[in-house]
KOLKE-513264 format. One record per atom (N, C-alpha, C, CB): residue in one letter; residue number from 1; atom name; x, y, z. Coordinates in steps of 0.1 Angstrom, whole numbers, plus 5000, padded with zeros to 4 digits. Atoms other than C-alpha are relative to their C-alpha. Glycine has a CB too. Layout:
! KOLKE-513264
res;n;atom;east;north;up
A;NUM;CA;X;Y;Z $
...
***
This chain:
! KOLKE-513264
res;n;atom;east;north;up
M;1;N;5005;5011;4998 $
M;1;CA;2912;3745;2234 $
M;1;C;5006;4992;4999 $
M;1;CB;4991;4997;4996 $
M;2;N;4998;5010;5002 $
M;2;CA;2922;3714;2242 $
M;2;C;4992;4992;5004 $
M;2;CB;5009;4998;5002 $
T;3;N;5006;5007;5001 $
T;3;CA;2904;3685;2242 $
T;3;C;5005;4983;5004 $
T;3;CB;4995;5004;4990 $
F;4;N;4993;5017;4988 $
F;4;CA;2906;3648;2260 $
F;4;C;4986;4996;4998 $
F;4;CB;5008;5001;5022 $
S;5;N;5007;5009;4997 $
S;5;CA;2883;3620;2258 $
S;5;C;4993;4995;5009 $
S;5;CB;5003;4995;4999 $
V;6;N;5008;4993;4983 $
V;6;CA;2862;3612;2290 $
V;6;C;5010;4995;5006 $
V;6;CB;4982;4993;5009 $
K;7;N;4991;5011;4989 $
K;7;CA;2886;3585;2301 $
K;7;C;5018;5003;4999 $
K;7;CB;4997;4980;4993 $
E;8;N;4991;4991;5002 $
E;8;CA;2919;3607;2292 $
E;8;C;4995;5008;5014 $
E;8;CB;4999;5008;4985 $
A;9;N;5005;4990;4994 $
A;9;CA;2902;3634;2306 $
A;9;C;4994;4994;5020 $
A;9;CB;4987;5005;4989 $
S;10;N;5002;5002;4992 $
S;10;CA;2894;3611;2337 $
S;10;C;5013;4992;5008 $
S;10;CB;4990;4996;4999 $
A;11;N;4983;5003;4986 $
A;11;CA;2927;3599;2344 $
A;11;C;5015;5009;5006 $
A;11;CB;5010;4988;4993 $
K;12;N;4987;4993;4999 $
K;12;CA;2946;3627;2345 $
K;12;C;4985;5015;5007 $
K;12;CB;5013;5002;4981 $
L;13;N;5010;4991;4997 $
L;13;CA;2913;3646;2362 $
L;13;C;5005;5009;5011 $
L;13;CB;4987;4993;5005 $
S;14;N;4998;4990;4992 $
S;14;CA;2934;3664;2390 $
S;14;C;5005;5008;4995 $
S;14;CB;5004;4998;5008 $
E;15;N;4992;4995;5004 $
E;15;CA;2961;3675;2372 $
E;15;C;4990;5009;4986 $
E;15;CB;5010;4989;4998 $
L;16;N;5009;4994;5017 $
L;16;CA;2931;3686;2339 $
L;16;C;4998;5014;5016 $
L;16;CB;4976;4985;4991 $
M;17;N;5010;5003;4987 $
M;17;CA;2912;3706;2373 $
M;17;C;5015;5014;5006 $
M;17;CB;4999;4977;5009 $
E;18;N;4992;4989;4997 $
E;18;CA;2948;3726;2385 $
E;18;C;5008;5009;4989 $
E;18;CB;5010;4995;5009 $
D;19;N;4997;4997;5015 $
D;19;CA;2961;3731;2348 $
D;19;C;4986;5013;4997 $
D;19;CB;4998;4983;4988 $
I;20;N;5013;4994;5002 $
I;20;CA;2925;3746;2344 $
I;20;C;4997;5011;5010 $
I;20;CB;4989;4989;5001 $
A;21;N;5002;4989;4991 $
A;21;CA;2924;3772;2379 $
A;21;C;5014;5008;4991 $
A;21;CB;5001;4996;5019 $
V;22;N;4982;4993;5003 $
V;22;CA;2960;3783;2367 $
V;22;C;4997;5012;4984 $
V;22;CB;5017;4980;4993 $
S;23;N;5001;4993;5015 $
S;23;CA;2955;3794;2324 $
S;23;C;4988;5004;5005 $
S;23;CB;5000;4991;4985 $
H;24;N;5005;4994;5004 $
H;24;CA;2920;3796;2328 $
H;24;C;4994;4999;4988 $
H;24;CB;5005;5007;5002 $
E;25;N;5003;5006;5022 $
E;25;CA;2917;3779;2291 $
E;25;C;4985;4989;5011 $
E;25;CB;5024;4982;4984 $
P;26;N;5016;5014;4997 $
P;26;CA;2880;3756;2296 $
P;26;C;5006;4991;4988 $
P;26;CB;4976;5006;4994 $
V;27;N;4997;5008;5007 $
V;27;CA;2886;3721;2283 $
V;27;C;4989;4987;4995 $
V;27;CB;5012;4997;5006 $
V;28;N;5005;5010;5012 $
V;28;CA;2868;3699;2259 $
V;28;C;4999;4986;5012 $
V;28;CB;5015;4997;4983 $
I;29;N;5006;5008;4997 $
I;29;CA;2852;3669;2272 $
I;29;C;4999;4984;4995 $
I;29;CB;4992;5006;4999 $
T;30;N;5007;5005;5014 $
T;30;CA;2844;3644;2244 $
T;30;C;4994;4983;5009 $
T;30;CB;5015;4999;4982 $
S;31;N;5005;5014;4997 $
S;31;CA;2825;3610;2246 $
S;31;C;4995;4992;4990 $
S;31;CB;4992;5000;5009 $
K;32;N;5015;5010;5009 $
K;32;CA;2802;3584;2220 $
K;32;C;4992;5009;4994 $
K;32;CB;4988;4991;5010 $
H;33;N;5013;4994;4999 $
H;33;CA;2778;3608;2228 $
H;33;C;4990;5012;4999 $
H;33;CB;4998;4998;5007 $
Y;34;N;5000;4987;4997 $
Y;34;CA;2780;3639;2240 $
Y;34;C;5012;5008;5011 $
Y;34;CB;4988;5000;5005 $
N;35;N;4994;4997;5000 $
N;35;CA;2802;3660;2248 $
N;35;C;5000;5015;5007 $
N;35;CB;5001;4997;4992 $
A;36;N;5012;4995;4992 $
A;36;CA;2808;3682;2279 $
A;36;C;5013;5010;5002 $
A;36;CB;4991;4989;5014 $
V;37;N;4989;4990;4998 $
V;37;CA;2834;3714;2290 $
V;37;C;5001;5007;5013 $
V;37;CB;4998;5011;4989 $
L;38;N;5000;4996;4991 $
L;38;CA;2849;3720;2318 $
L;38;C;5013;5012;4998 $
L;38;CB;4999;4988;5009 $
V;39;N;4996;4998;4993 $
V;39;CA;2859;3748;2336 $
V;39;C;5001;5005;5014 $
V;39;CB;5003;5002;4995 $
A;40;N;4996;4995;4983 $
A;40;CA;2872;3771;2366 $
A;40;C;4993;4998;5005 $
A;40;CB;5002;5012;5006 $
E;41;N;5015;4995;4991 $
E;41;CA;2851;3781;2393 $
E;41;C;4997;5012;4998 $
E;41;CB;5001;4999;5016 $
D;42;N;5002;4989;4997 $
D;42;CA;2855;3816;2389 $
D;42;C;4999;5003;4987 $
D;42;CB;5008;5006;5008 $
H;43;N;5007;5000;5004 $
H;43;CA;2853;3817;2358 $
H;43;C;4984;4996;4991 $
H;43;CB;5006;5002;5000 $
W;44;N;5021;5006;5007 $
W;44;CA;2817;3795;2357 $
W;44;C;4992;5012;5011 $
W;44;CB;4992;4973;5008 $
K;45;N;5012;4989;4988 $
K;45;CA;2804;3822;2387 $
K;45;C;5007;5015;4985 $
K;45;CB;5008;5004;5030 $
V;46;N;5007;4986;5010 $
V;46;CA;2808;3855;2357 $
V;46;C;4997;4997;4991 $
V;46;CB;5008;5012;4994 $
I;47;N;5008;5005;5009 $
I;47;CA;2796;3836;2335 $
I;47;C;4988;4996;5000 $
I;47;CB;5005;4994;4997 $
N;48;N;5013;4997;5002 $
N;48;CA;2762;3832;2352 $
N;48;C;5001;5013;5004 $
N;48;CB;4990;4991;5006 $
E;49;N;5005;4983;4991 $
E;49;CA;2767;3868;2371 $
E;49;C;4995;5007;4982 $
E;49;CB;5020;5012;5012 $
T;50;N;5007;4994;5019 $
T;50;CA;2764;3881;2327 $
T;50;C;4992;4996;4995 $
T;50;CB;5005;4999;4987 $
L;51;N;5011;5004;5010 $
L;51;CA;2744;3861;2316 $
L;51;C;4982;5002;5012 $
L;51;CB;5004;4977;4993 $
H;52;N;5020;4991;4986 $
H;52;CA;2714;3873;2351 $
H;52;C;4999;5011;4989 $
H;52;CB;5004;5013;5027 $
F;53;N;5008;4986;5009 $
F;53;CA;2721;3902;2337 $
F;53;C;4998;5008;4987 $
F;53;CB;5003;5009;5005 $
L;54;N;5007;4999;5015 $
L;54;CA;2720;3906;2301 $
L;54;C;4983;4990;4999 $
L;54;CB;5014;4992;4986 $
S;55;N;5015;5003;4999 $
S;55;CA;2685;3886;2313 $
S;55;C;4990;5010;5007 $
S;55;CB;4998;4987;5009 $
A;56;N;5007;4986;4994 $
A;56;CA;2674;3919;2328 $
A;56;C;4997;5006;4989 $
A;56;CB;5010;5009;5010 $
P;57;N;5005;4991;5007 $
P;57;CA;2651;3937;2310 $
P;57;C;5010;5013;4991 $
P;57;CB;4991;5005;5011 $
G;58;N;4992;4988;5002 $
G;58;CA;2673;3967;2288 $
G;58;C;5010;4998;5007 $
G;58;CB;4994;5011;5004 $
M;59;N;4985;4996;4999 $
M;59;CA;2705;3957;2304 $
M;59;C;5010;5004;4991 $
M;59;CB;5005;4991;5004 $
R;60;N;4990;5004;5010 $
R;60;CA;2720;3944;2275 $
R;60;C;5001;5021;4991 $
R;60;CB;4990;4983;4986 $
K;61;N;4999;4985;4996 $
K;61;CA;2710;3984;2260 $
K;61;C;5008;5007;5008 $
K;61;CB;4989;5003;5004 $
S;62;N;4992;4994;4995 $
S;62;CA;2722;3997;2283 $
S;62;C;5020;5004;5006 $
S;62;CB;4993;4998;5005 $
I;63;N;4988;5000;4998 $
I;63;CA;2753;3984;2290 $
I;63;C;5007;5003;4984 $
I;63;CB;5002;4985;5007 $
L;64;N;4995;4995;5017 $
L;64;CA;2762;3987;2246 $
L;64;C;4995;5015;5004 $
L;64;CB;4991;4992;4983 $
G;65;N;5004;4979;5007 $
G;65;CA;2748;4026;2251 $
G;65;C;5015;5006;5012 $
G;65;CB;4972;5012;5010 $
G;66;N;4987;5001;4994 $
G;66;CA;2774;4027;2280 $
G;66;C;5011;5004;4993 $
G;66;CB;5003;4988;5005 $
M;67;N;4989;5010;5010 $
M;67;CA;2802;4008;2262 $
M;67;C;5008;5016;4991 $
M;67;CB;4986;4984;4985 $
Q;68;N;4998;4991;5011 $
Q;68;CA;2800;4038;2235 $
Q;68;C;5005;5013;5003 $
Q;68;CB;4987;5002;4992 $
E;69;N;4996;4985;4997 $
E;69;CA;2800;4068;2254 $
E;69;C;5014;5002;5005 $
E;69;CB;4991;5006;5010 $
G;70;N;4981;5005;4996 $
G;70;CA;2829;4082;2256 $
G;70;C;4994;5012;5010 $
G;70;CB;5020;5004;4986 $
I;71;N;4999;4993;4984 $
I;71;CA;2844;4097;2291 $
I;71;C;4994;5021;5001 $
I;71;CB;5023;4999;5004 $
E;72;N;5003;4984;4999 $
E;72;CA;2829;4133;2286 $
E;72;C;4988;5000;5000 $
E;72;CB;5005;5010;4989 $
G;73;N;5014;4999;4994 $
G;73;CA;2797;4127;2284 $
G;73;C;4998;4996;5018 $
G;73;CB;4989;4989;4990 $
A;74;N;5001;5007;4984 $
A;74;CA;2803;4109;2323 $
A;74;C;4993;5011;5005 $
A;74;CB;5015;4996;5010 $
A;75;N;5005;4995;4996 $
A;75;CA;2787;4125;2350 $
A;75;C;5009;5012;5001 $
A;75;CB;4995;4994;5008 $
K;76;N;4997;4993;4991 $
K;76;CA;2810;4147;2368 $
K;76;C;5002;5002;5010 $
K;76;CB;4999;5004;4999 $
E;77;N;5000;5001;4994 $
E;77;CA;2798;4150;2398 $
E;77;C;4976;4986;5003 $
E;77;CB;5009;5016;5005 $
L;78;N;5013;5002;4993 $
L;78;CA;2769;4125;2413 $
L;78;C;4985;5002;5001 $
L;78;CB;5001;5004;5005 $
K;79;N;5007;4989;4992 $
K;79;CA;2739;4136;2419 $
K;79;C;4987;4987;5009 $
K;79;CB;4992;5015;4986 $
W;80;N;5006;5007;4990 $
W;80;CA;2729;4114;2449 $
W;80;C;4991;5003;5013 $
W;80;CB;5010;4995;5004 $
***
């Protein structure tokens, strides 16, 4: 992950935004007292969606269970 001071990031913000949009690699921006992370908007949306799903009671357990289930355990016909 690339790291830039706030001064460096400010001077090349347009270039950083383009690089992040293409590479999808976040950038750390540092200052004397605080740090921040700049991410592509589409990645931010995915992060928020993931956090939303994982905050639902039982969802994390259900997802992990589904990931461990083999294809032979999957329903062949939907019961809708």
